[in-house]
C-alpha positions in Angstrom: 102.9 45.3 123.7 101.2 47.4 121.1 103.8 46.5 118.5 103.2 42.8 119.2 99.5 43.3 118.9 99.8 45.0 115.5 102.3 42.4 114.4 99.9 39.6 115.1 96.7 41.3 114.0 96.9 43.2 110.8 94.7 46.4 110.4 91.0 45.7 110.0 91.0 42.1 111.2 88.4 42.4 113.9 86.2 44.8 111.9 86.2 42.7 108.7 82.8 41.2 107.9 84.1 38.2 105.9 86.4 37.4 108.9 83.4 37.4 111.2 81.5 35.0 109.0 84.5 32.8 108.5 85.3 32.6 112.3 81.7 31.8 113.2 81.1 29.1 110.5 84.6 27.7 110.9 84.2 27.4 114.7 80.8 25.7 114.5 82.1 23.3 111.8 85.2 22.5 113.8 83.1 21.5 116.8 80.8 19.2 114.8 83.8 17.7 113.0 85.6 17.0 116.2 82.7 15.3 117.9 81.9 13.1 114.9 85.6 12.6 114.2 86.3 11.0 117.6 83.8 8.3 116.9 85.1 8.0 113.3 88.6 7.3 114.5 87.5 4.8 117.2 85.3 3.0 114.7 88.1 2.8 112.1 86.0 4.5 109.4 88.4 7.3 108.4 88.4 5.9 104.9 84.7 6.1 104.8 84.9 9.8 105.8 87.3 10.3 103.0 84.9 8.7 100.5 82.1 10.9 101.7 84.3 13.9 101.1 84.4 12.9 97.4 80.7 12.3 97.5 80.2 15.8 98.9 82.4 17.2 96.1 80.0 15.7 93.5 77.0 17.1 95.4 78.5 20.6 95.8 79.6 20.9 92.2 76.2 19.6 91.0 74.4 22.2 93.2 76.6 24.9 91.9 75.8 23.9 88.4 72.1 24.3 88.8 72.4 27.5 90.9 71.9 26.2 94.4 73.9 26.8 97.6 76.8 24.3 97.5 76.2 23.4 101.1 72.9 21.8 100.2 74.7 19.7 97.6 77.5 18.8 100.0 75.1 17.6 102.7 72.4 16.2 100.5 74.5 13.9 98.3 76.6 13.0 101.3 73.6 11.6 103.2 72.7 9.6 100.1 76.2 8.2 99.9 76.3 7.4 103.6 73.0 5.5 103.2 74.3 3.6 100.2 77.4 2.6 102.1 75.3 1.4 105.1 73.0 -0.7 102.8 76.0 -2.3 101.1 77.4 -3.3 104.4 79.5 -1.3 106.8 79.4 -3.6 109.9 82.2 -5.9 108.7 85.5 -4.6 107.7 85.5 -6.4 104.3 82.0 -5.1 103.5 82.9 -1.7 104.7 85.8 -1.4 102.4 83.8 -2.8 99.5 81.0 -0.2 100.1 83.5 2.6 100.5 85.3 1.7 97.3 82.1 1.5 95.2 80.8 4.8 96.5 84.2 6.5 96.1 84.5 5.5 92.5 81.1 6.7 91.6 81.5 10.0 93.4 84.8 10.8 91.7 83.2 10.2 88.3 80.3 12.5 89.1 82.6 15.1 90.5 84.7 15.1 87.3 81.5 15.5 85.2 80.0 18.3 87.3 83.2 20.2 87.6 83.8 20.0 83.9 80.3 21.4 83.2 80.8 24.1 85.8 84.1 25.2 84.2 82.9 25.0 80.6 79.6 26.7 81.2 81.2 29.9 82.2 78.4 30.7 84.6 80.5 30.0 87.7 84.0 31.2 88.1 86.4 29.5 90.5 84.1 26.5 90.9 87.0 24.0 91.2 88.7 26.0 93.9 85.6 26.6 95.8 84.4 23.0 95.8 87.7 21.1 96.1 89.7 23.4 98.3 87.1 25.7 99.9 86.9 29.5 100.2 85.6 30.3 103.6 86.1 34.1 103.2 83.6 34.1 100.3 80.8 32.3 102.2 77.8 34.7 102.4 76.3 35.4 105.8 73.0 33.9 104.5 74.6 30.4 104.8 74.9 30.7 108.6 71.3 29.4 109.3 71.9 26.4 107.1 75.1 25.6 108.9 73.4 26.0 112.3 70.5 23.6 111.3 72.9 20.9 109.9 75.1 21.2 112.9 72.2 20.5 115.2 71.2 17.5 113.1 74.6 16.0 113.2 75.1 16.5 117.0 71.6 15.4 117.8 72.2 12.1 115.9 75.3 11.5 118.0 73.5 12.4 121.2 70.4 10.2 120.4 72.5 7.1 120.1 75.3 8.0 122.6 75.4 4.8 124.8 74.5 2.3 122.0 77.0 4.0 119.8 79.8 3.6 122.3 79.0 0.0 122.8 78.7 -0.8 119.1 82.0 1.1 118.6 83.7 -1.5 120.8 82.0 -4.5 119.3 79.0 -4.8 117.1 78.6 -8.5 118.1 78.4 -7.6 121.8 76.1 -4.8 121.1 73.8 -7.0 119.0 73.8 -9.7 121.8 72.7 -7.1 124.3 69.7 -6.0 122.1 71.2 -2.8 120.7 69.7 -1.9 117.3 73.0 -1.9 115.6 71.7 -1.1 112.2 69.7 1.9 113.4 72.7 3.1 115.4 74.9 2.7 112.4 72.4 4.8 110.3 72.4 7.5 112.9 76.2 7.6 112.9 76.4 7.7 109.1 73.9 10.5 109.1 76.1 12.5 111.5 79.2 11.6 109.5 77.7 12.7 106.2 76.5 16.0 107.5 79.8 16.7 109.3 81.8 16.0 106.1 79.5 18.2 104.1 80.0 21.1 106.6 83.8 20.6 106.6 83.7 20.6 102.8 82.2 24.0 102.9 84.9 25.3 105.3 88.1 23.7 103.9 87.0 22.1 100.6 85.9 18.5 99.8 89.4 17.2 99.3 90.7 18.6 102.6 87.5 17.9 104.7 89.0 14.7 106.1 91.8 16.7 107.7 89.4 18.7 109.8 87.4 15.5 110.6 90.2 13.1 111.5 93.1 15.3 112.5 91.9 16.9 115.8 90.2 13.7 116.8 93.3 11.6 116.2 95.5 14.0 118.1 93.0 14.1 121.0 92.9 10.3 121.2 96.7 10.3 121.4 96.6 12.6 124.4 93.8 10.9 126.3 92.0 7.5 126.3 88.8 8.8 127.9 85.9 9.6 125.5 84.8 12.7 127.3 88.2 14.2 127.5 88.9 13.3 123.9 85.8 15.1 122.7 86.8 18.3 124.6 90.4 18.2 123.4 89.4 17.5 119.8 87.0 20.5 119.9 89.7 22.8 121.3 92.2 21.6 118.7 89.7 22.0 115.8 88.4 25.4 116.8 91.9 26.7 117.6 93.3 25.4 114.2 90.4 27.0 112.3 90.6 30.4 114.0 94.4 30.4 113.7 94.1 29.5 110.0 91.7 32.4 109.5 94.1 34.8 111.2 97.2 33.6 109.3 95.3 33.7 105.9 94.2 37.3 106.6 97.7 38.4 107.7 99.3 36.7 104.7 97.8 39.4 102.5 100.3 41.8 104.0 103.3 39.5 103.8 104.1 40.2 100.2 104.4 43.4 98.3 102.0 42.1 95.7 99.3 41.6 98.4 98.4 38.1 97.5 96.9 36.2 100.4 97.3 32.4 100.9 94.4 30.0 101.1 92.7 29.6 104.5 92.4 25.8 104.0 96.2 25.5 103.7 96.8 27.1 107.1 94.0 25.2 108.8 95.3 21.8 107.5 98.9 22.8 108.3 98.0 23.7 111.9 96.0 20.4 112.3 98.9 18.4 110.9 101.4 20.1 113.2 99.2 19.5 116.2 99.0 15.9 115.4 102.7 15.6 115.1 103.2 17.4 118.5 100.7 15.1 120.2 102.9 12.1 119.4 106.0 13.6 121.2 107.0 11.5 124.2 106.5 14.4 126.6 102.9 14.9 125.5 102.2 11.2 125.7 103.7 11.0 129.1 101.7 13.9 130.5 98.5 12.5 129.0 99.1 9.0 130.3 99.8 10.4 133.8 96.5 12.4 133.7 94.5 9.4 132.6 96.1 7.2 135.2 95.4 9.7 138.0 91.7 10.1 137.0 91.0 6.3 137.1 90.1 4.8 140.5 92.3 1.8 140.0 95.0 3.6 138.1 94.2 1.9 134.8 93.0 4.9 132.8 95.9 4.9 130.4 95.2 1.3 129.4 91.4 1.0 129.9 89.1 3.5 128.2 85.5 4.1 129.0 84.4 2.4 125.8 86.6 -0.6 126.7 84.9 -0.9 130.0 81.6 -1.2 128.3 82.7 -4.6 127.0 84.1 -6.2 130.2 83.1 -9.9 130.5 80.9 -9.4 133.5 78.7 -6.9 131.7 79.5 -4.1 134.1 79.7 -1.5 131.4 76.3 -2.0 129.8 75.2 1.3 131.5 77.1 4.0 133.2 75.3 3.3 136.5 76.5 -0.2 136.6 80.1 0.9 135.9 79.8 3.4 138.8 78.5 0.7 141.1 81.4 -1.5 140.3 83.9 1.2 140.9 82.3 2.0 144.2 82.6 -1.6 145.3 86.3 -1.7 144.3 86.9 1.5 146.2 85.2 0.1 149.2 87.4 -3.0 149.0 90.6 -1.0 149.0 89.4 1.0 152.0 88.7 -2.2 154.0 85.0 -2.6 153.2 83.2 -5.8 152.3 83.4 -6.9 148.7 80.2 -8.2 147.2 80.3 -9.5 143.7 77.0 -9.0 141.9 75.2 -12.1 141.0 76.6 -14.6 143.4 78.6 -15.2 146.7 81.8 -16.4 145.1 83.4 -13.0 145.6 82.4 -12.9 149.2 83.9 -16.3 150.0 87.1 -15.4 148.2 87.4 -12.2 150.2 86.8 -14.0 153.4 89.6 -16.5 152.6 92.0 -13.7 151.9 91.1 -11.9 155.2 
């Protein structure tokens, strides 16, 4: 057992200060990315997340050029880019793609300029590696408070618009018809997305930030169709991949005689990608489908998600209380109770004819 322990954990791993900072920041960033990523995948805005990664690269390189913490640039310019995308039009697919393309092109141009200036000025060494591919072991402990504040902002934005966000994720038209402030909900989501991408850019780099945002969420939604379960599974996958990546990167220093460690970002993305592939195996899909089916009162969990129930034609999913009432009625019907359809007596007459 001792040999196995020393084989997995190289000497000094648990006492290494940069490892502590990397594990703490990486874990927090993974949770935020997983929560926002689930909604990003369901809303079909993965390309928008990728574009905001390039916007964050421009902000981080610009902040580094003027001597600021790159995280401030990652998040700051990301929020500006998200606001511009929303103003151009992200509700429709065509407008969303147009907005994403415009912002993406401008961000890449700014990134090229700022990284060139960072490299030629000589004031910052390794700027390209740090901005584009991340360097989580070199993050100072003073960055932790900023990470905590931005994480709270991102998660609070999702929590503030939870129910309207679920409904608008299903259909913006239905949400607008029911009085949901779709534009405000979209702005809250874009704020959460921009902050999340900025945080993941700090951990794994701007280019690879989409992997931490989309990978765990996509794998989780393969394994379950229920939003609550998907959030929990995505968080577990993201945190597990980040911590395992930190461990493998630390151990890789001892793999070669030259003591040259491999990048943390590579291991994190590799673990996320492998997890996504494994989630698509027939055995994993079958187990997930069986669990969802067993957890749904009518056995429809694998085909009907919570967010799909929100858009049922009789309006039963406008609020969670209405959905619970409908499920209670269906359960009472199966157990021999009377069936009363809300809003009329048609269901009662149909039930009486069957009996």
